[in-house]
VEXDREN-2710 file (C-alpha; in Angstrom, 1 decimal):
% VEXDREN-2710
k/r/px/py/pz
1/MET/36.2/-25.7/139.1
2/ASP/35.9/-24.0/135.6
3/GLU/35.9/-20.4/137.2
4/GLU/38.6/-21.4/139.7
5/ARG/41.1/-22.5/136.9
6/ALA/40.1/-19.5/134.8
7/LEU/40.4/-17.1/137.6
8/TYR/44.1/-18.4/138.6
9/ILE/45.2/-18.1/134.9
10/VAL/43.6/-14.6/134.6
11/ARG/45.5/-13.5/137.8
12/ALA/48.8/-14.9/136.8
13/GLY/49.2/-15.8/133.2
14/GLU/50.5/-14.2/130.4
15/ALA/48.1/-13.3/127.1
16/GLY/48.3/-16.2/125.3
17/ALA/47.6/-18.5/128.5
18/ILE/44.4/-16.1/129.3
19/GLU/43.2/-16.4/126.0
20/ARG/43.2/-20.1/125.7
21/VAL/41.4/-20.5/129.1
22/LEU/39.1/-18.3/128.3
23/ARG/38.1/-19.3/125.0
24/ASP/37.7/-22.9/126.8
25/TYR/35.3/-21.4/129.3
26/SER/33.6/-19.5/126.7
27/ASP/32.7/-22.9/124.5
28/LYS/31.4/-24.6/127.5
29/HIS/29.2/-21.7/128.9
30/ARG/28.2/-20.5/125.5
31/ALA/24.5/-21.5/126.2
32/THR/24.6/-21.1/130.1
33/PHE/21.8/-18.9/131.1
34/LYS/21.4/-20.2/134.9
35/PHE/24.5/-20.4/137.0
36/GLU/25.2/-22.3/140.2
37/SER/24.8/-20.2/143.6
38/THR/27.7/-21.7/145.1
39/ASP/30.2/-20.3/142.6
40/GLU/28.9/-16.7/142.6
41/ASP/31.9/-15.3/144.8
42/LYS/34.5/-16.8/142.2
43/ARG/32.3/-15.7/139.2
44/LYS/32.3/-11.9/140.8
45/LYS/36.1/-12.4/141.2
46/LEU/36.4/-13.5/137.4
47/CYS/34.6/-10.7/136.4
48/GLU/37.3/-8.1/138.1
49/GLY/40.4/-10.1/137.0
50/ILE/38.9/-9.7/133.4
51/PHE/38.0/-6.1/133.7
52/LYS/42.0/-5.6/134.9
53/VAL/43.4/-7.6/132.1
54/LEU/41.2/-5.6/129.7
55/LEU/43.3/-2.4/130.9
56/LYS/46.3/-3.7/129.8
57/ASP/48.0/-3.7/126.5
58/ILE/47.1/-7.4/125.1
59/PRO/46.4/-8.5/121.5
60/THR/42.6/-8.2/120.1
61/THR/42.3/-11.7/120.2
62/CYS/42.8/-11.8/124.0
63/GLN/40.5/-8.9/124.3
64/VAL/37.4/-10.9/122.3
65/SER/38.0/-13.7/124.6
66/CYS/37.8/-11.7/127.7
67/LEU/34.8/-9.8/126.5
68/GLU/32.9/-13.2/125.8
69/VAL/33.5/-14.7/129.2
70/LEU/32.0/-11.4/130.5
71/ARG/29.3/-11.4/128.4
72/ILE/28.2/-14.7/129.7
73/LEU/28.7/-13.7/133.2
74/SER/26.9/-10.6/132.9
75/ARG/23.6/-12.8/132.3
76/ASP/23.8/-13.5/136.2
77/LYS/22.5/-10.0/137.7
78/LYS/23.9/-10.8/141.1
79/VAL/27.6/-11.0/139.5
80/LEU/26.9/-7.8/138.4
81/VAL/26.5/-5.7/141.7
82/PRO/30.1/-5.5/142.6
83/VAL/31.7/-5.0/139.5
84/THR/29.6/-2.5/137.6
85/THR/31.5/0.6/138.6
86/LYS/31.9/3.9/136.5
87/GLU/35.5/3.1/136.0
88/ASN/34.5/-0.3/134.5
89/MET/31.9/1.0/132.2
90/GLN/34.3/3.4/130.9
91/ILE/36.7/0.5/129.8
92/LEU/33.6/-0.7/127.8
93/LEU/32.9/2.4/126.0
94/ARG/36.6/2.7/125.1
95/LEU/36.5/-0.9/123.5
96/ALA/33.3/-0.1/121.7
97/LYS/34.9/3.0/120.3
98/LEU/32.2/5.1/122.2
99/ASN/34.5/7.7/123.5
100/GLU/36.2/8.4/120.2
101/SER/35.5/11.9/118.6
102/ASP/36.9/11.3/115.1
103/ASP/36.4/8.5/112.3
104/SER/38.2/5.7/114.3
105/LEU/36.3/2.6/112.3
106/GLU/39.3/2.1/110.0
107/LYS/40.7/-1.2/111.7
108/VAL/38.7/-4.2/110.5
109/SER/40.8/-5.9/112.9
110/GLU/38.8/-4.1/116.0
111/PHE/35.5/-4.8/114.7
112/PRO/34.9/-8.1/117.0
113/VAL/36.1/-6.1/119.9
114/ILE/33.4/-3.3/119.3
115/VAL/31.0/-5.9/118.7
116/GLU/31.7/-7.9/122.0
117/SER/31.8/-4.6/124.0
118/LEU/28.8/-3.5/122.4
119/LYS/27.0/-6.8/123.4
120/CYS/28.4/-6.6/127.0
121/LEU/26.8/-3.4/127.7
122/CYS/23.5/-4.7/126.2
123/ASN/23.6/-7.2/129.2
124/ILE/25.2/-5.4/131.5
125/VAL/22.6/-2.4/131.1
126/PHE/20.0/-4.3/131.0
127/ASN/20.4/-6.2/134.4
128/SER/21.8/-3.7/136.3
129/GLN/20.2/-0.8/137.7
130/MET/23.6/0.7/138.5
131/ALA/24.4/0.5/134.9
132/GLN/21.3/2.2/133.8
133/GLN/22.6/5.0/136.1
134/LEU/25.7/5.6/134.9
135/SER/24.7/5.2/131.4
136/LEU/22.7/8.8/132.2
137/GLU/25.9/10.0/133.8
138/LEU/28.1/9.1/130.9
139/ASN/25.3/10.1/128.1
140/LEU/25.7/7.0/126.6
141/ALA/22.6/7.7/124.3
142/ALA/24.8/10.6/122.8
143/LYS/27.7/8.1/122.3
144/LEU/25.8/5.3/120.6
145/CYS/24.2/7.9/118.4
146/ASN/27.3/9.1/117.7
147/LEU/28.7/5.8/116.6
148/LEU/25.9/5.1/114.7
149/ARG/26.6/8.2/112.5
150/LYS/30.2/6.7/111.6
151/CYS/28.4/3.4/110.5
152/LYS/25.4/5.3/108.4
153/ASP/27.2/4.9/105.1
154/ARG/29.8/2.1/105.5
155/LYS/29.8/-1.6/104.4
156/PHE/30.7/-4.6/106.3
157/ILE/29.7/-3.0/110.0
158/SER/26.5/-4.5/110.4
159/ASP/26.9/-6.3/113.3
160/ILE/28.3/-3.2/115.0
161/LYS/25.1/-1.2/113.9
162/CYS/22.8/-3.9/114.9
163/PHE/24.2/-4.3/118.5
164/ASP/24.5/-0.2/118.9
165/LEU/20.7/-0.1/118.1
166/ARG/19.9/-2.9/120.5
167/LEU/21.5/-0.7/123.3
168/LEU/19.9/2.3/122.1
169/PHE/16.5/0.0/122.5
170/VAL/17.4/-1.1/125.9
171/LEU/18.1/2.6/127.5
172/SER/15.0/4.0/125.6
173/LEU/12.9/1.1/127.1
174/LEU/14.2/1.2/130.4
175/HIS/14.4/5.3/130.7
176/THR/11.4/7.7/129.7
177/ASP/14.1/10.8/129.7
178/ILE/16.5/8.9/127.2
179/ARG/13.3/8.6/124.8
180/SER/12.8/12.7/125.0
181/GLN/16.5/12.9/124.6
182/LEU/16.6/10.7/121.4
183/ARG/13.7/12.6/120.2
184/TYR/14.6/15.9/120.5
185/GLU/18.2/16.6/121.6
186/LEU/19.9/14.4/119.4
187/GLN/17.7/14.0/116.4
188/GLY/16.8/10.3/116.8
189/LEU/13.9/10.7/114.5
190/PRO/15.5/11.1/111.4
191/LEU/18.7/9.3/112.4
192/LEU/17.3/6.1/112.8
193/THR/15.0/6.7/109.5
194/GLN/17.9/7.1/107.8
195/ILE/19.5/3.8/109.4
196/LEU/16.5/2.1/107.8
197/GLU/16.7/3.7/104.7
198/SER/20.2/2.8/104.3
199/ALA/19.5/-0.8/105.1
200/PHE/16.7/-1.2/102.7
201/SER/18.7/0.6/100.1
202/ILE/15.8/2.8/99.2
203/LYS/15.8/4.8/96.3
204/TRP/13.2/7.5/96.2
205/THR/11.3/8.4/93.1
206/ASP/9.5/11.0/94.7
207/GLU/9.2/12.9/98.0
208/TYR/7.3/10.2/99.6
209/GLU/7.7/7.3/97.1
210/SER/10.5/4.8/96.6
211/ALA/11.2/2.5/94.1
212/ILE/9.8/-1.2/94.9
213/ASP/11.8/-4.2/92.5
214/HIS/9.4/-7.3/93.1
215/ASN/11.6/-9.5/91.6
216/GLY/14.9/-8.0/93.3
217/PRO/16.5/-10.5/96.1
218/PRO/15.4/-10.7/99.4
219/LEU/17.0/-8.5/102.5
220/SER/20.3/-10.2/103.4
221/PRO/20.0/-11.8/107.3
222/GLN/22.5/-8.8/108.5
223/GLU/20.6/-6.0/107.3
224/THR/17.3/-7.5/108.3
225/ASP/18.6/-7.8/111.8
226/CYS/19.4/-3.9/111.7
227/ALA/16.1/-3.0/110.4
228/ILE/14.4/-4.6/113.2
229/GLU/16.7/-3.2/115.9
230/ALA/15.9/0.3/114.4
231/LEU/12.6/-0.4/114.1
232/LYS/12.3/-1.2/117.6
233/ALA/14.4/1.8/118.9
234/LEU/12.0/4.0/116.8
235/PHE/9.1/2.6/118.5
236/ASN/10.2/3.8/121.8
237/VAL/11.4/7.2/120.4
238/THR/7.6/7.8/119.0
239/VAL/5.8/5.8/121.5
240/ASP/3.8/9.2/122.3
241/SER/3.6/10.6/118.9
242/TRP/0.4/9.9/117.7
243/LYS/-1.4/12.0/120.1
244/VAL/1.1/14.6/120.4
245/HIS/3.3/16.1/117.8
246/LYS/4.3/19.5/116.1
247/GLU/3.1/20.3/112.8
248/SER/6.8/21.2/111.7
249/GLU/7.3/17.2/112.4
250/SER/4.9/16.2/109.8
251/HIS/7.4/15.7/107.0
252/GLN/9.9/13.6/109.0
253/PHE/6.9/11.5/110.2
254/ARG/5.6/11.0/106.3
255/VAL/9.3/10.3/105.2
256/MET/9.3/7.6/107.9
257/ALA/6.0/6.0/107.3
258/ALA/7.0/6.2/103.3
259/VAL/10.1/4.1/104.6
260/LEU/7.7/1.6/106.5
261/ARG/5.6/1.5/103.5
262/HIS/8.7/0.1/101.5
263/CYS/9.4/-2.3/104.4
264/LEU/6.0/-4.1/103.9
265/LEU/6.8/-4.3/100.3
266/ILE/10.1/-6.3/100.7
267/VAL/10.8/-9.7/102.1
268/GLY/13.7/-10.9/104.5
269/PRO/15.9/-14.1/104.0
270/THR/13.2/-16.4/105.5
271/GLU/9.5/-16.2/106.2
272/ASP/9.7/-16.1/110.1
273/LYS/12.1/-13.1/109.5
274/THR/9.9/-11.2/107.0
275/GLU/7.0/-11.5/109.7
276/GLU/9.1/-10.5/112.4
277/LEU/10.3/-7.4/110.1
278/HIS/6.8/-6.5/109.3
279/SER/5.4/-6.9/113.0
280/ASN/7.6/-4.3/113.9
281/ALA/7.0/-2.1/110.9
282/VAL/3.3/-2.3/112.2
283/ASN/3.9/-1.5/115.9
284/LEU/5.8/1.5/114.6
285/LEU/3.2/2.8/112.3
286/SER/0.7/2.4/115.3
287/ASN/2.7/5.5/116.7
288/VAL/2.4/7.7/113.4
289/PRO/0.1/10.4/113.4
290/VAL/-2.8/9.1/111.6
291/SER/-2.9/12.2/109.2
292/CYS/0.7/11.2/107.9
293/LEU/-0.4/7.8/107.2
294/ASP/-1.9/8.8/103.7
295/VAL/1.4/8.2/102.1
296/LEU/0.9/4.5/102.7
297/ILE/-1.0/4.4/99.4
298/CYS/0.0/6.5/96.4
299/PRO/-1.2/7.2/93.0
300/LEU/0.1/5.0/90.2
301/THR/3.0/5.6/88.1
302/HIS/2.8/6.4/84.3
303/GLU/4.5/3.2/83.8
304/GLU/1.7/1.2/85.9
305/THR/-1.2/3.3/84.5
306/ALA/-0.1/3.0/80.7
307/GLN/0.7/-1.2/81.7
308/GLU/-2.8/-1.7/82.9
309/ALA/-4.4/0.4/80.2
310/THR/-2.4/-1.5/77.5
311/THR/-3.6/-4.8/79.0
312/LEU/-7.0/-3.6/79.4
313/ASP/-7.5/-2.5/75.9
314/GLU/-6.3/-5.9/74.8
315/LEU/-9.6/-7.6/76.3
316/PRO/-13.1/-7.4/74.8
317/SER/-15.5/-5.0/76.3
318/ASP/-17.9/-7.5/77.5
319/LYS/-15.0/-9.5/79.6
320/THR/-15.5/-7.6/82.9
321/ALA/-14.4/-10.1/85.3
322/GLU/-11.2/-11.0/83.3
323/LYS/-10.9/-7.1/83.6
324/GLU/-11.1/-7.0/87.1
325/THR/-8.6/-9.8/87.4
326/VAL/-6.1/-7.8/85.5
327/LEU/-6.6/-4.9/87.9
328/LYS/-5.8/-7.0/90.8
329/SER/-3.1/-9.0/89.2
330/ASN/0.1/-7.3/89.9
331/THR/-0.7/-4.2/91.7
332/MET/-3.6/-3.8/94.2
333/VAL/-5.2/-0.6/92.9
334/TYR/-8.1/1.2/93.7
335/ASN/-9.4/4.5/92.7
336/GLY/-6.1/5.4/90.8
337/MET/-4.3/4.3/93.8
338/ASN/-1.8/1.8/94.6
339/MET/-2.8/-0.3/97.6
340/GLU/0.0/-2.7/98.0
341/ALA/1.1/-1.7/101.0
342/ILE/-2.6/-1.8/102.7
343/HIS/-3.1/-5.2/101.3
344/VAL/-0.1/-6.3/103.0
345/LEU/-1.4/-4.9/105.8
346/LEU/-4.7/-7.1/105.6
347/ASN/-2.8/-10.3/104.9
348/PHE/-0.7/-9.8/107.6
349/MET/-3.9/-9.7/109.7
350/GLU/-5.4/-12.5/108.7
351/LYS/-2.3/-14.8/109.0
352/ARG/-2.4/-13.5/112.8
353/ILE/-6.3/-14.4/113.1
354/ASP/-5.4/-17.9/111.5
355/LYS/-2.6/-18.5/114.3
356/GLY/-5.3/-18.6/116.9
357/SER/-3.4/-17.7/119.6
358/SER/-1.6/-14.4/121.4
359/TYR/-4.4/-12.0/119.8
360/ARG/-3.6/-9.5/122.3
361/GLU/-0.2/-9.1/121.5
362/GLY/0.1/-10.1/117.8
363/LEU/-3.4/-9.0/116.5
364/THR/-4.6/-5.8/118.0
365/PRO/-1.7/-3.6/116.6
366/VAL/-2.8/-4.3/113.2
367/LEU/-6.4/-4.4/113.5
368/SER/-6.1/-0.9/115.3
369/LEU/-3.6/0.5/112.8
370/LEU/-6.3/-0.6/109.9
371/THR/-9.1/1.0/112.1
372/GLU/-7.8/3.9/112.5
373/CYS/-6.2/4.3/108.5
374/SER/-9.9/3.4/107.4
375/ARG/-11.4/6.1/109.8
376/ALA/-9.4/8.7/108.5
377/HIS/-8.4/8.0/105.0
378/ARG/-11.4/7.5/102.5
379/ASN/-9.8/5.6/99.8
380/ILE/-8.4/3.1/102.3
381/ARG/-11.7/2.5/104.0
382/LYS/-13.5/1.6/100.8
383/PHE/-10.6/-0.8/99.6
384/LEU/-10.7/-2.3/102.8
385/LYS/-14.5/-2.7/102.4
386/ASP/-14.3/-4.2/99.2
387/GLN/-11.9/-6.5/100.3
388/VAL/-13.3/-7.4/103.7
389/LEU/-17.0/-6.8/103.2
390/PRO/-17.6/-7.5/99.5
391/PRO/-21.3/-7.5/98.2
392/LEU/-23.2/-9.9/100.5
393/ARG/-24.3/-12.6/98.1
394/ASP/-24.3/-15.9/100.7
395/VAL/-27.5/-15.1/102.7
396/THR/-28.1/-18.7/104.0
397/ASN/-25.1/-19.2/106.0
398/ARG/-24.6/-17.3/109.5
399/PRO/-21.9/-14.6/109.3
400/GLU/-19.7/-16.3/111.6
401/VAL/-19.8/-19.5/109.6
402/GLY/-17.0/-19.8/106.6
403/SER/-13.4/-19.1/105.7
404/THR/-13.4/-15.7/104.3
405/VAL/-12.0/-12.3/105.9
406/ARG/-15.4/-11.4/107.1
407/ASN/-16.5/-14.6/108.6
408/LYS/-12.9/-14.7/110.6
409/LEU/-13.5/-11.3/112.1
410/VAL/-17.0/-11.6/112.9
411/ARG/-16.3/-14.9/115.0
412/LEU/-13.7/-12.5/116.8
413/MET/-16.6/-10.3/117.7
414/THR/-17.4/-12.6/120.3
415/HIS/-14.2/-13.7/121.4
416/VAL/-13.4/-14.4/125.2
417/ASP/-10.8/-11.5/125.1
418/LEU/-12.6/-8.1/125.5
419/GLY/-9.8/-6.4/124.2
420/VAL/-9.7/-8.2/120.9
421/LYS/-13.5/-8.6/120.4
422/GLN/-14.0/-4.7/120.7
423/ILE/-11.2/-4.0/118.1
424/ALA/-12.5/-6.5/116.0
425/ALA/-16.1/-5.1/116.1
426/GLU/-14.8/-1.5/115.8
427/PHE/-13.0/-2.0/112.4
428/LEU/-16.2/-3.6/110.9
429/PHE/-18.3/-0.9/112.2
430/VAL/-15.8/1.9/110.6
431/LEU/-15.7/-0.2/107.2
432/CYS/-19.5/0.0/107.4
433/LYS/-19.4/4.0/108.3
434/GLU/-20.4/3.3/111.7
435/ARG/-24.1/2.5/110.4
436/VAL/-25.9/0.1/112.3
437/ASP/-28.2/-1.3/109.8
438/SER/-25.0/-2.0/107.5
439/LEU/-23.1/-3.5/110.3
440/LEU/-26.0/-6.0/111.0
441/LYS/-26.4/-6.9/107.3
442/TYR/-22.9/-8.4/107.4
443/THR/-22.4/-9.4/111.1
444/GLY/-25.9/-10.5/112.5
445/TYR/-27.7/-9.0/115.4
446/GLY/-25.9/-11.4/118.1
447/ASN/-22.1/-10.9/117.0
448/ALA/-22.6/-6.9/116.9
449/ALA/-24.9/-6.6/120.2
450/GLY/-21.7/-5.9/122.5
451/LEU/-20.5/-3.2/120.3
452/LEU/-23.9/-1.6/119.9
453/ALA/-24.9/-1.7/123.7
454/ALA/-21.4/-0.2/124.6
455/ARG/-22.2/2.9/121.8
456/GLY/-26.0/3.0/123.0
457/LEU/-27.1/1.8/119.8
458/LEU/-29.0/-1.3/119.9
459/ALA/-31.9/0.7/118.9
460/GLY/-30.1/1.5/115.3
461/GLY/-28.5/4.7/114.2
462/ARG/-25.1/5.4/113.5
463/GLY/-22.1/6.3/115.3
464/ASP/-20.4/10.1/115.8
465/ASN/-18.3/10.2/112.9
466/TRP/-19.2/11.5/109.4
467/TYR/-18.3/9.8/106.3
468/SER/-19.1/10.0/102.7
469/GLU/-22.4/8.8/101.2
470/ASP/-21.6/5.4/98.9
471/GLU/-23.7/4.1/96.3
472/ASP/-26.3/1.4/97.4
473/THR/-24.6/-1.8/97.1
474/ASP/-26.8/-4.6/98.1
475/THR/-27.1/-7.4/95.9
476/GLU/-29.8/-8.9/94.3
477/GLU/-29.6/-12.1/96.9
478/TYR/-29.2/-9.7/99.9
479/LYS/-32.6/-7.4/98.9
480/ASN/-34.5/-11.0/98.1
481/ALA/-33.6/-12.1/101.8
482/LYS/-34.0/-8.8/103.5
483/PRO/-37.7/-8.9/104.2
484/LYS/-37.1/-12.5/105.9
485/GLU/-34.7/-10.9/108.4
486/GLU/-38.1/-9.3/110.3
487/LEU/-38.2/-12.7/111.5
488/LEU/-35.2/-11.6/113.8
489/LYS/-35.7/-8.4/116.3
490/PRO/-33.9/-7.3/119.0
491/MET/-36.0/-8.4/122.0
492/GLY/-36.4/-7.2/125.6
493/LEU/-38.3/-7.9/128.6
494/LYS/-40.9/-5.7/129.8
495/PRO/-41.7/-5.1/133.6
496/ASP/-43.9/-8.2/133.9
497/GLY/-41.3/-10.1/132.7
498/THR/-42.6/-11.2/129.1
499/ILE/-40.4/-10.9/126.0
500/THR/-41.3/-7.9/123.6
501/PRO/-39.4/-6.0/120.7
502/LEU/-36.6/-4.2/122.6
503/GLU/-37.9/-0.6/121.5
504/GLU/-41.2/-1.2/123.1
505/ALA/-39.7/-2.7/126.3
506/LEU/-37.4/0.5/126.8
507/ASN/-40.4/2.6/126.0
508/GLN/-42.6/1.1/129.0
509/TYR/-39.3/1.2/131.1
510/SER/-38.7/4.8/130.5
511/VAL/-42.9/5.5/131.1
512/ILE/-42.0/3.8/134.6
513/GLU/-38.9/6.0/135.6
514/GLU/-41.2/9.3/134.7
515/THR/-43.8/7.9/136.9
516/SER/-41.3/7.0/139.7
517/SER/-39.6/10.6/139.4
518/ASP/-43.1/12.1/139.9
519/THR/-43.7/10.4/143.6
520/ASP/-42.2/11.3/146.9
END
């Protein structure tokens, strides 16, 4: 009945009546996402009628009402089939100012029309394969980038930027060809990075360092949403960059990584928005070539160094514990480097572990990122080793028992999800410089058995990667307990079915194989 009445007015009424009836329809169906199949034909005709109205010279408020209803109806894929034509797509492009070559964002009164047109395009492109093909034909990605450039340094148009970015994300998600076009032809990497810089109001203090105001206000809701959409679009644009990238692009990736470092050190308007922002930053960092992730840490500024030195000098020389507290109070420092961003990543990882669900989607990206950072960058690895695997003093409880980060990661080593337990074990193995004896010290043999078996290291040794040698970090507690570990040895079955130390069992099987190979 609602569609029938609206259709009658749209076909025969004047602009004021059309605006009123469509506003009523929009208010009633704003939260409708499932539609009755019996009214499908009426909804198709209503869509067609709305597109005809949009061709006329009608007031801006009537255009907005038309577009709001069109956005609601475009949630129904079946309705879109007959109305998704090149002509109708061009109507929406015109209203979204995507066909304009000059600076046409001067009339504030037109902004709601632009936003609603972009929302309609997001729905239509996502739900219609025909619209996706027409997007390629109409070169929609290039038009969206042009609109972004007009928005780049403008204020009060966050909604336009946000839905422009969302449509870019949808297009690049659905079409690998558009990812390539955005990356190379349209220079999407620097463009989207600049959008992030603008959203975060970044002020550069060095080539890859930005000023961080820890006492500044949180990011606004509008800029947070824009940043999240830009991060998602950048993820699609750079999805294969970690394995294939030109050396000439290293500078741009470092700039992007520096922007992401800034992102990790600021907060959104709410805790949930901050987590969403940081989650998308983690996903994007996973696409950055690992050689460019060195910018996540940076040398202390002269002011930070002077402040720490002054504070430390005020403490007596015998106050070692107090000095360590000072060093960790405001800025996370290791070997003269600011480790704040890495510490945020570590806290983010622990929060994801504590959630206890969706480990594959929520936890593995940050664990993989920290693993690769640790493998490639010595200072990051050593800092994380200190945080995750500090000198072992509790030698009475099993490694998986407790509430420390180490205990939580060790518990994940026997998780039912193969991918989760593999990456958790790999992270700890890298922190131990891929030395089996060091890994066993912190995790126990049973927890590490899966990784060691997969690596062929059940009998001991170390992995394939080279790491620098560090000084012995064994505590007196561990040194005293270490001889008692001989009570626990890896065991195996001999050919006769009896249990024996693993190395001896493997040797006996080797003898049998050699004997068997000599016989016909």
